[in-house]
Structure formats: C-alpha cells, structure tokens
N, C-alpha and C positions, 0 to 999 in steps of 0.2 A: 747438597744436594736440594734444588727448590722442590716445592711440593705443590704449586700451583698450575695448573693447566696453561699451556701457551695456545692462543688463538690460532686457529689454520692459518698457515700462511707465514708464523713465526719461526725462526732458525734457532738452533741448538749451539750455533758458534759464533754469534755475534756479525752474521751476514744480513745486511738489509737485501730485502727483495720484495716483489709486489707478485701477486698472483698473474697468470699469463692470461690475456684477453688484450681487447682492443685498447691501444694506449698505455699498455702495462710495459713494466722493465721486465724483461726476461731474465731469470736469474744465471748466474755464470756456473756452467757446469763445473762439477767438483771432482776431482781426482780420486782415485780409489782410496786411499788412505784417509782423505778429508770427507767423503761420503760417509765412510763407516764412521767416523767421529761425529760428523753429523745426527746420524740415524742414533747413537748411542746418546749423544747430548740430548737431543729431543725426547729421547724415551726416558731418559732420568728425571723430567719434569712432570711425565704423565703416567706413573705407576707403570711404565716399561711397553707402552703401547703407544703407536703414532700412526698417521693417516697417509695414504698416498697423496694427497693433495699438499699436506705439509711438507713431504719429502720432495715432491716436484717442485714446491717453491723454495725450498732451502738450497737447490741446486742439484740434488741428485737425480742423474738422468734415468730416464725410463729402463734404458737396457741395465744399468747398475742395480735398479730395484729390482728388475727382474732376475738378475743373478743372485742377490741377496735371498730372494725367493726360492731361487733354486736350491741354495745351500744351508737353507733354513735358519738363517738369521733372522728372517723375517717369515713369521708364520702367520698366516690369513686367520683372522677370527670372525670379520664380518666383511662385506663387500667394502674394499677401499680402506681397512683397518686391518691393522698387522700387530702382533706380538714380536718385541725383540727378543728372541728367544723364549725357552720354556722352562720352568713351568710359568703359568701366568697366575697372579696373586688375585686374592679376592677384589682388590681396590684396583687390579688391572682390568679384570673383567668387567667391573662396573664404570670405568673411565671409558673402556671400549665401547661397550654399549652406547654410552653418550655421544662420543664421538661418530658412531653409526646412526642415531637418530637426529642428529643436529643440535644447536644452540639452546633451544627451547625445552630440551629433555631435561628431566630430573630422576634419578633412581629414586624408588619408593617400595612400598609394602616390605615383604621378607628381606629384600636385598638392601634397603636401607635401615632396618633394625639390625640385620647382622654387621653391617658396617660401624655401626656406634655399639656393638657389643651388649645390646639388650636382646636379643634373639639370637638363637644357632644359624649358623650359615649354612645355605642350601649346599647339596654336593656340587662339582663342578659340572655335571650333567644338567644341572637345573637352570630354566631361564633366567637371565637378569632382568627384573622387574622396572620398568620406566614408567611414568606418566608424560602424556603429551597434551597439549590443549586442541591441536589442530594437525592436519596433515594426513596422509594415507602410507606412510611408509609401514612395510611389513618386513621383519628380519629375523633369520631363523636365530633361535638362541635367545631371543629377547620377547619377554611377556610386556606388550604396550597396553596400557591403561589409558582410555580416553577420558579425560577430566577436565573439565569446563570452570569448574566453579573453585578451582583452587587460586588462593590470594597470594600475593608477593611475598608478604612475610611468612609465608608457609614452607618457602624453599630457601636452604641454606647453602652454604658450600664449605665442606670440610677436607680437608687435604687435598684441595683441588677439585674435589668431585661435588658437583651439583646433586642436592638431594632434598628430600622432603624432611621436614621439621621433626623432632620426635613426637610431639603432639600430634601433627598429621599423620603420620606413619602409622599410630597407634588407630587412629580412627580408622585410617584404610585397610589396617590388619582385622579391625571388627569386624570387616564385612567378609572377610575370606577365611579366617581361620578357626579353629575350635575355641570354646569358652575357655578352657584350661590352657591353653597356649597363649591367648589373649591376656589372661590373667597373669601368667607368667612373665611375658613380655612387659605389662604395666607395672609389674612389682618392680623388675630391674630397673626399667627407666626411671622410674620414681626414686628406687633406692641409689642409683647413680646421678642422680640431681639433673638428670637430662631435660626433665619437664617436671610439672607440679599439677595436685589435683586441680587447681585453678586453671592453669593453661588447658587442660583437658576437658573442663567443664565450658569454656569459652568456644573451644574447637566443636563440640557439640551444639553449642547455641548457635554459631554461624551456620553448620549445615544441619539443620533440622531433618532435610529429607534424604541425606546419605546414608546408605544401606545399612552403615557402621553405627549410627549414631544412638539408637535403641539399646544396642548391646554395651555400647560403651558406658552411656548413661547407667544402666543398670549396674554396671561393675562400679561406678563411680561411687555408687549409692552404698557400697558396701568394701570399700576401698581399705579401710582400717583391717577388716575381717579377712580382705584377700592378702595383706601385707603380713598378717599374723599368721596365716594358715601357713603361708610360703616358709617363713620363719621355722614353724612348728615340723615341716616336713625337712628341713635342714637339721635340727635339734633330732629328731627321730633317726635320721640315716646315721648321724652320729654316733648316738647311742648305741645302735647296731655295730657299727665299727668296734667302738671301744669293747664292747662285749665280748668281742671274737666271734659273732655269729655271723654264717653265709649271707651276702647280701641278698637283699630281694629283689624282683624287677618292679622299678617304679614306673608310675603312669602307664601301665599296660592294660591291655585289653582282656577283659575277661566277661565270658558270656554277653557280649556286646555292650558293655560297660567298661568304662576308663576307670581304672582303680587307682589309689595312692601308691599301694606296694603290695606284692603278692608272693608267696613261697609256693610254687605251683605243685611240687611232688610233695609237699606237706598239706596242700590245698586250705592255705591261711591266708586270708585278705586283711590286711591292716587300712583302715580309714583313719585320715587324720584330721580332727575338726579344729580349725583356729576358733579362736575366741570370739563367739557370738555368731560364728559364720552360719550354724544350721539352727540358729534360734528361733525362727518361724514355723507355725503349726505346718504350714505348708511344705516347708522343706522337711520337716521331721517325718511328715508322712510319705514323702519322696524317698526318704532313705530308708524308711520300712519296706516299702516295696521293693526297692532295690535290694536289701539285704535277703528279701525272701526270695527272688529271682535267682541271687547268687547261691543262697543256701539249697536252693532245686538243683543247681548245678554241680552240687557235691562240695561246695566249699565253707568254710566257716569264715565269719568275719566279725572281727574286733576294731571297735572305735575307739580312739585316745584323744585325750583333749591337751590343750596347752598347759594346763594347769597340772596335769599328770606330768607332762615332759618337763616342766619348770621347778616343780615343787615335791613330786614323788617319783623320780626317775628309776630308782631302785626298786620300788615295789612294780612299777611299771616293766621293768626288764625281767623279774621274776613270773610274772605274769605273761609276757611273750615267751619266755623261754618254756613255761610248762606248757602253753598252747603250740609250740613248734615239737617238743620231744617230749610229752608226758610228763609227770611226775617223777622225775629222775630218782628221787630218795624213796618212792613209794615201793 
C-alpha cells in the first residue's frame, strides 16, 4: 500500500483520465464493482480519504457517488472530501483538511506536532490546524493560520502529508501554547532527534518578529535545564510507582498555578527542580511567592532536586512517605 497522496485526477486502478472541461477527455463510467474498487484503491493511498473531483476523474459517476454516500461507504468530512468508512485516523483527518484547502496548504501547530509524536493528539472534535499563505477559504473543522513568511524548507512531506517541519512547528506552537506544553514538546522533539537546538536557533533568527520567537529563544537559553527537568519528572513518577504509592495528579492546576504533582486529599504538592533550572535569584523569589500562595490555599509544598532523585532516592522516598502519611512508626 502506498503512502503518498495522489494528485487530484489520478486514479487508483491504473486508468488514465483527465479532468472534465474544454478539450478534456471524459473518463469512462465505471460499473458497480469497478467503481468500488477505484474508491478503495484511491483511499488506500490517502489515509482513507478521497475527493469528489478525484472520483469523478477516475470514472465514478455522480449517481454512483451519491449512492455510496447514502450507504455510508463515503462519509462527508469537508465539502467535496469524504472518508471511506469510519473511523478516520489522525492521518486521515490531516489529509482531508489538506485536500479541502488546496495544494498550497500544510498542516501545522498542534496537528503537525501530534503527527510526529512530540505532542499529544487533539481529540477528534478539535479542528485540524493548517497554514495557508493566501486565499479566502473557510472550512468548518479546520483552523486556518494565514502565514506569509514561511519558507519552502520549513515545509516537509511525511507519509504523503504536507506539514511544517518540527523546528517550524515549535516556533508556531510557542505563540499558542502554555510554557509548560512548549517545554514538553521541545524536549520530546529534541529527544526524538527530529530537530536540534541549532535548527531552533536558526528558526528564531529567521523570524524575529514572529509571536513565538521570544518564548522559544528564552526556552533555548535554558534548554539543558528543560531537558533535565523533564527527565527528573519521569524519575520521580517511576519512584512513586516502585514504592507502591498511589499516583499523584501531574501538571495539575492548584490555586491558579500549574504544579508538577499533587495529592489533593493529602494537600501535598511536589515541585521538581531540574539541575540549574531554578538557579536565578528572580526564579527563587518567584518560587517563594508561589509557595506562599499555595500554602495560603492549604497545601504543603515539597521541592525535590535532580541530585536527590539520582543519588539519594531512598531518603527522598522516606521524606515523601512521611509527608503523605505522617511518621508511621511514631
């Protein structure tokens, strides 16, 4: 099964045809079984989605197309774009959005990050994010970002789906997501070797006026600390699991702050400090104000470090257990 999208007008069964119009060759109408075969063949190359124009060009008659819609072999997703059966995959939703928006479109932002697996996928009710540099199309279920300063090397094609590169995607995300979500996406993309700090730095230099440049630049200044903190969070949760403690909520909201981990019934918050992440005096002062506000809301705050997780996990576990349950032996 091929992975690359076929241009509108191509067929899935080796038949040659041209779009209808002045001087064009009209495709031969297909019989019932041949029409179904053509639909399935085309869908197999486009993550399960097809367009009306492609099917008509392949010889599927309008009457046959309408019958396939009525029996739900073809499920409308956008105007003139159909899923061949349900459910529609994440890749299928992205491909359908591209087919609806035209050849110049590329998926971007959260959609592009999810396709490359360095950010979680949106739910199926969320719009697909697409960039366009011109045009006036508006499509339900598609979030179009009008971007005129994107360069050709900031677009790539993976599994037949045209999308922004990881570096460009992170620049765009920096303008739209929370700092924590940006940190996580950056850590994942770097860890998966989809991009490098040098590529991200070049992206910021290219687009100094982009709304995400300042945030991405600041994150790059602490990239090592960001990666370390992410690893520390994973080590902490692994320690909690091995100890048999009931898991905390992670990246949860408490008193208008996002905290690393919280046991709400025990009123205990754990903040995980990656190596050098909180080293500046301004950051220390901000942490103190944050801890005071959380204490005023009735929560105790424990701050743990990379050194504790790596070198003294047993002592850390004792401290954590006492904070959760008190001195059991007392």
